[in-house]
C-alpha positions in Angstrom: -8.8 -16.6 -30.4 -11.1 -19.6 -30.7 -13.2 -18.7 -27.6 -13.9 -15.2 -29.0 -14.9 -16.6 -32.4 -16.8 -19.6 -31.2 -17.5 -19.3 -27.5 -18.9 -15.8 -27.1 -22.4 -16.2 -25.7 -24.5 -13.4 -27.2 -27.4 -14.1 -24.9 -25.2 -13.4 -21.9 -22.8 -10.9 -23.3 -24.7 -9.2 -26.1 -23.1 -8.7 -29.6 -19.4 -8.9 -30.0 -17.7 -5.5 -30.0 -15.9 -6.4 -33.3 -15.6 -9.4 -35.6 -11.8 -9.3 -35.4 -10.5 -9.6 -31.8 -7.1 -8.3 -32.7 -8.6 -4.8 -33.3 -9.0 -4.6 -29.5 -5.4 -5.5 -28.6 -2.3 -3.6 -27.7 0.3 -3.1 -30.5 3.8 -1.9 -30.8 5.1 0.9 -33.0 5.2 -1.4 -36.0 1.6 -2.2 -35.5 2.3 -5.8 -34.4 0.5 -7.4 -31.5 2.3 -7.1 -28.2 2.8 -10.5 -26.6 4.4 -11.8 -23.4 5.2 -15.2 -22.1 4.7 -14.9 -18.4 2.3 -17.9 -18.1 2.0 -19.6 -21.5 -1.3 -21.3 -20.6 -1.8 -24.0 -23.1 1.5 -23.1 -24.6 0.3 -19.9 -26.0 1.7 -16.4 -25.5 -0.4 -13.7 -23.8 -2.1 -11.0 -25.8 -3.2 -7.8 -24.1 -6.3 -5.7 -24.6 -5.7 -1.9 -24.8 -7.6 -0.1 -22.1 -7.7 3.1 -24.2 -9.4 1.2 -27.1 -13.2 1.7 -27.0 -13.7 -1.8 -28.5 -11.8 -3.4 -25.6 -13.7 -1.4 -23.1 -17.0 -2.5 -24.7 -15.7 -6.1 -24.3 -15.0 -5.5 -20.6 -18.4 -3.8 -20.1 -20.1 -6.8 -21.6 -18.4 -9.1 -19.1 -19.2 -6.6 -16.3 -22.9 -6.7 -17.2 -23.0 -10.5 -17.2 -21.1 -10.8 -13.9 -23.5 -8.4 -12.2 -26.5 -10.3 -13.7 -25.0 -13.5 -12.2 -25.1 -11.9 -8.7 -21.5 -10.9 -7.9 -21.0 -8.5 -5.1 -17.9 -7.0 -6.6 -14.9 -7.3 -9.0 -11.2 -6.5 -8.8 -9.0 -5.5 -11.7 -5.6 -7.1 -12.2 -2.8 -6.8 -14.8 -3.6 -3.2 -15.0 -1.0 -2.2 -17.6 -0.7 -0.4 -20.9 2.5 -2.2 -22.0 3.7 0.8 -24.0 1.0 0.3 -26.6 1.3 2.5 -29.7 -2.2 2.0 -31.1 -4.1 5.0 -32.6 -6.1 5.4 -29.4 -2.9 5.6 -27.2 -1.1 7.9 -29.5 -4.1 10.1 -30.0 -4.9 10.2 -26.3 -1.3 11.1 -25.3 -1.2 13.8 -28.0 -4.4 15.4 -26.8 -3.2 15.2 -23.2 0.1 17.0 -24.0 -1.8 19.7 -25.9 -4.1 20.3 -22.9 -1.4 20.3 -20.3 1.6 21.9 -22.0 2.1 25.1 -24.0 3.8 25.1 -27.4 6.9 26.6 -25.7 6.9 23.9 -23.0 6.5 21.1 -25.5 9.5 22.4 -27.4 11.7 23.1 -24.4 10.9 20.0 -22.4 10.2 17.3 -25.0 11.7 18.7 -28.3 8.3 18.6 -29.8 8.1 21.5 -32.3 4.8 20.7 -33.9 2.5 18.5 -31.7 -0.1 17.9 -34.4 2.5 16.5 -36.8 4.9 14.9 -34.3 5.7 11.3 -34.8 6.0 9.5 -31.5 8.6 6.7 -31.5 7.5 5.5 -28.1 5.1 6.3 -25.3 6.8 4.5 -22.3 5.1 3.6 -19.0 7.2 2.0 -16.2 10.9 2.6 -16.7 14.2 2.6 -14.9 14.2 5.8 -12.6 17.9 6.2 -13.2 17.1 6.7 -16.9 14.0 8.9 -16.6 13.5 12.1 -18.4 10.7 14.8 -18.5 9.3 13.0 -21.6 9.3 9.6 -19.9 7.7 11.0 -16.8 5.0 12.7 -18.8 4.3 9.5 -20.7 4.1 7.5 -17.4 1.8 10.1 -15.8 -0.5 10.1 -18.8 -0.5 6.3 -18.8 -1.6 6.1 -15.2 -4.2 8.8 -15.7 -5.6 7.1 -18.8 -5.8 3.7 -17.1 -7.6 5.2 -14.1 -10.0 6.8 -16.6 -10.5 3.4 -18.1 -11.1 1.8 -14.7 -13.6 4.5 -13.8 -15.4 4.1 -17.2 -15.9 0.3 -16.8 -16.2 -0.2 -13.0 -17.6 3.1 -11.8 -19.7 4.6 -14.6 -20.9 1.3 -16.1 -20.7 -1.1 -13.2 -22.2 1.1 -10.5 -24.9 2.3 -12.9 -26.1 -1.3 -13.0 -25.4 -2.0 -9.3 -24.9 1.1 -7.2 -23.3 -0.8 -4.3 -20.8 -2.7 -6.5 -17.6 -3.4 -4.6 -14.7 -2.4 -6.9 -10.9 -2.5 -6.4 -7.6 -2.7 -8.2 -4.9 -5.3 -7.6 -1.7 -3.2 -7.7 1.9 -3.7 -6.9 4.0 -1.7 -4.5 6.7 -4.2 -3.6 9.4 -2.5 -1.5 8.2 1.0 -2.7 9.3 0.5 -6.3 8.5 3.8 -7.9 8.6 4.8 -11.6 9.7 1.2 -12.4 6.7 -0.1 -10.4 3.5 0.8 -8.6 0.5 1.4 -10.9 -0.4 4.7 -9.0 3.0 6.3 -8.4 2.4 9.4 -10.5 -1.3 9.8 -9.8 -2.4 13.1 -8.1 -3.6 12.6 -4.6 -7.2 13.5 -5.5 -7.3 10.7 -8.1 -5.4 8.1 -6.1 -8.0 5.4 -5.2 -10.9 7.7 -6.0 -14.3 6.0 -5.8 -12.7 2.6 -5.1 -14.2 0.4 -2.3 -10.9 -1.0 -1.0 -7.2 -1.4 -2.1 -5.2 -4.5 -2.7 -1.5 -3.8 -2.9 1.0 -6.6 -3.5 4.4 -6.5 -1.8 5.6 -9.6 -3.7 8.7 -11.0 -2.0 9.7 -7.6 -0.6 8.4 -8.5 2.9 8.2 -12.3 3.0 11.6 -13.1 4.5 13.4 -11.9 7.6 17.0 -11.5 8.7 16.6 -10.7 12.3 20.3 -10.6 13.1 20.6 -7.6 10.7 17.4 -5.9 11.8 15.3 -7.0 8.9 11.9 -8.1 10.3 10.4 -8.9 6.9 7.4 -6.7 7.8 5.0 -4.6 5.8 4.7 -1.8 8.3 5.8 1.0 6.0 3.6 -0.2 3.1 0.6 -0.6 5.3 0.9 2.8 6.9 1.5 4.5 3.5 -1.6 3.0 2.0 -3.6 3.9 5.1 -2.3 7.5 4.9 -3.0 7.8 1.2 -6.4 6.1 1.1 -8.0 7.4 4.3 -10.4 5.3 6.3 -11.3 2.8 3.6 -10.3 -0.9 3.8 -7.0 -2.2 2.4 -4.9 -5.3 2.3 -1.4 -6.2 1.5 -0.9 -9.1 -0.9 2.2 -10.5 0.7 4.0 -13.5 -0.8 4.1 -14.9 2.8 3.5 -18.6 3.0 4.8 -19.2 6.5 4.1 -16.4 9.0 0.4 -16.5 8.8 -0.3 -15.1 12.3 2.3 -12.3 12.0 0.9 -11.3 8.6 -2.7 -11.1 9.9 -1.5 -9.3 13.0 0.4 -6.6 11.2 -2.5 -6.0 8.8 -5.2 -5.4 11.5 -2.7 -3.6 13.8 -2.3 -0.9 11.1 -5.9 -0.4 10.3 -6.1 -2.8 7.3 -7.2 -6.4 6.7 -4.7 -9.2 7.4 -3.3 -11.8 5.0 -3.9 -11.0 1.3 -2.2 -13.9 -0.4 -0.9 -17.4 0.3 -3.8 -18.0 2.7 -3.0 -21.7 3.1 -6.2 -22.8 4.8 -5.6 -26.4 3.8 -2.5 -26.6 6.0 -3.8 -27.5 9.5 -1.5 -25.0 11.2 -2.6 -22.3 8.7 -6.2 -23.1 9.2 -5.8 -22.9 13.0 -4.0 -19.6 12.7 -6.6 -18.0 10.5 -9.6 -19.2 12.5 -8.0 -18.1 15.8 -6.9 -14.7 14.6 -9.9 -13.7 12.6 -12.2 -14.9 15.5 -10.2 -12.7 17.8 -10.7 -9.7 15.4 -14.4 -10.5 15.1 -14.9 -10.8 18.9 -13.2 -7.4 19.4 -14.6 -5.8 16.4 -15.3 -2.6 18.3 -11.6 -2.0 18.7 -11.0 -2.0 15.0 -14.0 -0.5 13.3 -13.7 3.3 13.1 -10.3 3.4 14.9 -8.2 6.4 13.8 -4.4 6.7 13.5 -3.2 8.4 16.7 0.6 8.5 16.6 2.2 11.7 17.9 4.8 11.4 15.1 4.2 11.8 11.4 6.6 10.5 8.7 6.0 12.0 5.3 6.2 9.9 2.2 8.0 11.9 -0.5 5.4 11.5 -3.3 6.0 14.9 -4.6 9.6 14.0 -5.2 8.6 10.8 -7.0 6.3 12.8 -9.3 9.4 14.9 -10.2 11.3 11.8 -11.1 13.4 11.7 -7.9 13.3 8.4 -6.0 16.3 9.0 -3.7 14.0 10.5 -1.0 12.1 7.2 -1.1 15.2 5.3 0.0 15.7 7.9 2.8 12.1 7.5 3.8 12.5 3.7 4.1 15.7 4.0 6.1 14.1 6.5 8.6 10.9 4.4 8.9 13.0 1.3 9.6 14.9 3.1 12.3 11.8 4.5 14.0 10.2 1.0 14.1 13.5 -0.6 15.4 13.8 2.1 18.2 10.2 1.4 19.2 8.6 4.7 18.2 5.0 4.9 17.0 4.5 6.8 13.8 1.9 7.3 11.1 2.6 8.0 7.4 1.0 10.5 5.0 2.1 11.4 1.5 3.5 14.9 1.5 1.2 16.1 -1.3 -1.8 15.4 1.0 -0.4 17.1 4.1 -3.1 19.3 5.7 -3.5 21.2 9.0 -5.6 18.3 10.3 -2.5 16.1 10.2 -0.4 18.4 12.2 -2.3 18.8 15.5 -0.1 17.9 18.4 2.4 16.1 16.1 6.0 16.2 15.2 6.8 15.7 11.5 9.8 13.9 10.0 10.7 15.1 6.6 13.3 13.7 4.2 14.1 17.0 2.7 15.4 17.5 -0.9 16.9 20.5 -2.6 13.6 21.0 -4.4 11.4 20.5 -1.3 8.5 22.9 -1.5 7.5 24.8 1.7 4.8 23.1 3.8 2.7 24.5 6.6 5.0 23.0 9.3 6.5 25.1 12.0 10.2 24.7 12.6 9.6 23.6 16.2 7.7 20.5 15.1 9.9 19.6 12.1 12.7 17.0 12.1 14.5 17.3 8.7 16.7 14.6 7.3 18.7 16.0 4.3 20.8 13.0 3.4 20.7 9.2 3.9 20.5 8.8 7.7 23.3 7.2 9.7 22.2 3.9 11.4 22.0 5.6 14.8 20.2 8.8 13.8 16.9 8.0 15.4 18.5 6.7 18.6 19.9 10.3 19.0 16.5 11.8 18.8 15.6 10.9 22.4 15.0 14.5 23.5 13.1 15.5 20.3 10.8 12.4 20.5 10.2 12.3 24.3 6.5 13.0 23.8 6.1 10.2 21.3 4.6 6.8 22.3 7.3 4.1 22.3 8.1 0.7 23.5 11.3 -0.2 25.3 13.0 -3.5 24.9 12.2 -6.3 22.5 13.5 -4.7 19.2 11.5 -7.3 17.2 8.2 -5.8 18.3 6.6 -3.1 16.2 4.0 -0.8 17.8 1.1 1.2 16.4 -1.6 3.3 18.1 -5.1 3.8 17.0 -7.8 5.7 18.9 -11.5 5.9 19.7 -13.0 8.6 21.9 -11.7 8.2 25.4 -9.6 5.2 24.3 -6.2 4.4 22.9 -5.5 1.0 21.4 -1.9 0.0 21.4 -1.1 -2.8 18.9 2.1 -4.8 19.4 3.4 -7.2 16.7 6.3 -9.5 17.5 8.4 -10.8 14.5 10.8 -12.8 16.6 11.0 -16.4 15.5 13.2 -19.3 14.8 14.1 -18.5 11.2 14.0 -21.0 8.4 17.3 -22.4 7.0 19.1 -20.3 4.4 18.1 -22.9 1.8 14.4 -22.1 2.4 14.3 -18.5 3.6 10.5 -18.1 3.0 9.8 -21.3 5.0 7.7 -24.1 3.8 4.3 -23.4 5.3 2.4 -22.1 8.4 3.7 -25.0 10.4 7.1 -23.5 10.3 6.2 -20.0 11.6 7.9 -20.9 15.0 7.5 -17.6 16.9 9.6 -16.9 19.9 8.1 -15.0 22.8 9.4 -11.8 24.3 9.1 -10.7 27.9 8.9 -7.6 30.0 8.6 -5.0 27.4 7.6 -1.5 28.5 5.2 0.8 26.6 5.3 4.5 27.3 2.0 5.8 26.1 2.0 9.6 25.4 -0.9 11.5 26.8 -2.3 14.9 25.9 -2.6 17.7 28.6 -5.3 16.7 31.0 -5.5 13.1 30.0 -5.2 10.2 32.4 -5.5 6.4 31.9 -8.3 4.8 33.8 -7.4 1.2 33.1 -5.3 -1.0 30.9 -6.4 -4.4 29.4 -4.2 -6.8 27.5 -5.8 -9.0 24.9 -4.3 -11.6 22.6 -5.3 -14.4 20.3 -2.2 -16.3 21.3 -2.2 -19.0 24.0 0.0 -18.9 27.1 0.7 -15.2 27.1 -0.1 -12.4 29.6 -3.6 -11.1 29.1 -4.3 -10.0 32.7 -3.8 -6.5 34.2 -0.5 -4.8 33.5 1.4 -2.5 35.9 0.6 1.1 35.3 2.6 4.2 36.3 1.4 7.6 35.3 3.0 11.0 35.3 2.2 14.2 33.4 2.1 13.5 29.6 2.7 9.7 29.9 1.4 6.4 31.1 3.9 3.5 31.3 2.9 -0.1 31.6 4.5 -3.5 31.1 3.6 -6.4 28.9 5.0 -9.4 30.9 5.0 -11.8 28.0 3.7 -11.9 24.4 4.1 -14.3 21.5 3.0 -12.6 18.2 0.2 -10.2 18.7 -1.0 -8.3 21.8 -3.5 -5.4 22.0 -3.3 -3.1 25.0 -6.6 -1.2 25.5 -6.1 2.0 27.4 -9.4 3.5 28.6 -9.1 7.2 29.5 -10.8 9.0 32.3 
């Protein structure tokens, strides 16, 4: 702790919150400092400040004050964990939360706590194996996430924005492949707290979407994660932090195609191929900024994310959700995603809804005519049998490596097509070794059937792309009631079809 003792600049940071820095740190049930050895910078273990400790928050606020004084536009919080701390602040905070949210009868029946005031907590866990969850562990995790959000709001919102009202703030969180209860810093947060007052979201997928297995239908894409974050966060900016060091263009494309920002990590601009990819794609997005800014999700199909089940400790519906979403993308259907606890009438207009039902599924305002229920893990060909039910949903035909999304502006539909077909790296280097190994393979003559509302007709279709040697001229257009079909003669990685309506 030499820096704290000898390097703390009182002119910039003000007085130290405490003379002894260990008073701010997370401790275990024995009162010993919690340490990890993830990085061992300088050969030292990592110690962790407790975000429920007022002294640690004072330390963070001092740093926030100095950062703003130095002119930063914004800050992002990382390593956003409690690490099962058992300090007096965590124990006291959890005890108070239980007393506020549970009756004496509920405490005894659910947690075997007969006397809350005198109860000795052996552990207050946070993330844990969902197969080993319990009502007590879920309550502890929910309180953990609520308390950490309160800490973030105290430091970044209440303090930071008091000093700088337009301060850009965000959290660096981890979604992976929808790891829930054992991952995702927000998995048990209520919908009205999830992302509240934050400027943008950064969600890491880690290695969950950085490798492909095209022969077995795995595109290595972040489509489901992107659409979930968009549905949960609304119109604010977001980015996936993919551990993708090779498919630079495809990563940028899938981000902007789904209403987010492209390429959140491994942005290897020093690699000539990577720099060329980034400059080309982001210049394309800037040139056509009007197609992206303010565009709204416009799929005729809504896939519900089972967040209410997760909050009950049931993650099986998440596996079902992922399987359904993968099939929908493979079969070429356009769909949006919304967490089921946020579902409102505004989401249901002219839409069919796909629900992975559970025995505990609570009634939702969805008519039986518009509802497609999946009560068990779907067979691999389930969605392919839904042709009749999904006839009024926008879809692509051919080229199963192409994922389609639709966004809209008044009198305009923007169809985004992202092609993941490529020459895959060898099995000895499945992530590839850099942007120069992206090696995309073009697809040809794919058809898009754009669903239209009653009375709508397409006036014109334009094809745009940042890729060279692809079709960007007029596409053939055939219209009939409820549908406009057109062909994309050839695309490499990313093509945008702009359909202007009459």
